[in-house]
C-alpha positions, 0 to 999 in steps of 0.5 A: 180462221177463228170460229165460235160454236154457240149453244144459245142461252135460254131462260130455262135449261134445254137441250137443242137437237136438230130434230127438236128441243127438250126441257131438261131440268134434271139431265143435259146432253152435250151439243153433239151437232156443234161438236161435230163441226168442231171436229171438222174445223180441227181435223179437216181444216186445221183450224181453231174453234171455241164452243160456248155452251151457255146452257151448260155453263149458265152464262148470260148474253152479256158474258157471251158478248164478252167472250166473243170480243175476246176471241174475235171469231170470223164465223159464228155457228149456232143451232136454232132449236125448233121450239125456241127458234124465235128467242134464238134468233133474237139473241143472234140478232143482238150479238150481230149488232155488236159484231157487224163483220161477223158471218153467222151460220144457222143449223137446225130442222126449222131453218132446213125446211124453210131456208129462204124464209129464214134468211128473208126474215132474219138479216142477222143470218148469213148462211143456213145449212140445211140437213146434215151440216158437216160437209156443207159447213166445210164448204162455207168455212173455205168460202169465208176463210179464203175470202171467196164470197160469191154468188156461186151456190153451195150444195145444202146451203142457203146464203146471203150475197149482195142483198140476194138470197142464193139457194143451193140444191139439196145435198145428198146424205152422207152414206158413209158416216165413218168418214166423219171425225169423232165429235170434238169433246175437248171443246166442252167440260164433260162434268157439266152433262149428265143422265138422270141418276146415273154416273158422270162423266157422261156423253152421247154417241150417235151410231146411225142417222135416220129412221125408216118408220112412218110415225105421223108426229115424228121429226126424224134425224135427217130422213127415213133413209138410215145410215149406219156407222161401222161397229169398229168405228163406233168402238173407236169412239167409245174407246176414246171416250172411256180412255181419253175423257174418263166417260162412265155413262153413254147415251146412244142417240140413234132414233131407233138403236135396236133397228138392226138386231145383228149390229146390236149383237155385234156391237155388244159382243165387241164391247164384251171382248174389248173389256170396256166398262161403262153404263149406257142407254138408248132409244128403242121401239117395243117391236124391236127388242127380244129376250136374247138381245136384251140379255146381251145388251145388259151384259154389255152395260145397258142400264136404261131403255127409252121406249116410244109407248105413246099409248095403249089404245090401238086406235091411237097407235094406228092413227100415229102409224106405229106399225104394231099391236098394243098388246105386245107392250106388256110382254116386251116390258116384262122382258126388259124388267127380267133382264134388270134394265130400267124402262122409261116410257114415252107417252103422248097426250092430247090430239085425238085422244079421248078422256077415257083413252087418257085415263087408260094410258095412266093406268097402263103406265102404272101396270107396266112397272115403268121406272120413269115416264116422259109425257109429251103433248101432241104437237103438230110439227112442220113437215110431219103429216100431223101438221095438218091436224087442227090446233084447236085452242080448247084441245091445247088447254085440255092437253096441258092439263092432262100432261100435268095430271099424268106426271102427278099420278105416276110419280107421286104415288106411294107405291112407286116411291116405295119401289124406287126407294133403294135407287133414290137413297143412293142418289138423294140429292139428285132425287130431291132436286128432281122431285122439287122441280117436278112439284114446282112444274105441277103446282106453279109452272104455266104452259111453256112455249116448249111444246115438248118436255122431258122430266127426267 
């Protein structure tokens, strides 16, 4: 059976992930969730698949339809981005109009929490895979391949059969992530992906799933319960990435990479003992780093840490249920910089934030000597505690303005540009492209339907 895995085109460069969608002008992740499904097809089903990454390959809908005609798949699987959902469904509806017998399956956060509504309102979709997709997808694959379409429910799946919508019961989380094969990197062209101003080839690795913290605005990767891959399993994937695919930079996409200090130490020690040479970056929390671990991480190749600072206001941090005191931020950033690791700070603007707190956060970002900032508008995502917060239009307009002001005042100051000139001079083409896109965004871009953006 032939399966097409599709990363749907969009009018600007974005990264779709299960939890959210990033505006990504200057970096790009490979579509990890689709690559995992590709490995299920190859390793478990001994089947055939192609992955069309329309974002990375910069191909339009007409070319996608042409490639689907050439490949003649029985099943098309796609990720529906949270912020790009309606445009994604429009494209799938167009594709389905050309291939009436083609079965379609959708993964992603929004269809996972509204599976019945997704099927009722979108007849071009045959299956919704809820939450973790791999095992549920495996059963869908067998149903289609064997021609056993029936009313029998499938755990973790909503499906359409003879005009009826059938909801399967919730599938338990995958506790042992080591059972999953590594994502199939042979399906993509590695050099189409990058992390801002770092080397190529680049890839992403997910070492754990889930996040135990209670941040009111956040969509976790499959829930609050954390499942960890074994260190030996992670090392094997790193080895494959480096030796087989010549990867030089890896982003660990865990919600909080440094959640378990002992595992981080074990992984870093093992990387050093195995002699792996690569740079890597990861997401962390301010309260989940310490000086000794940072030193070991640096020795093991850590180049950059992304940190959810969000705000310097204790009032706001408490409202977001961040669970730590604002005054620890400066000391932790000092530790990172002492270990010569790049620090990227996430800040959130809008919501309950006052103008005085907004100005204080810009000042804080400058004083922390951050290498880069990522500014996000407060967005009440469905399924989060913040969703009940008001969507007042005036607040939204103010938030869009503040987002631009924050970027402009942080990046376009002479002191910052002077401090970064050594990094920039060796990556002049990348920097010029990034700055031109940033300037274009600040000067000309209207508020996008993407509510969450990354500028690096």
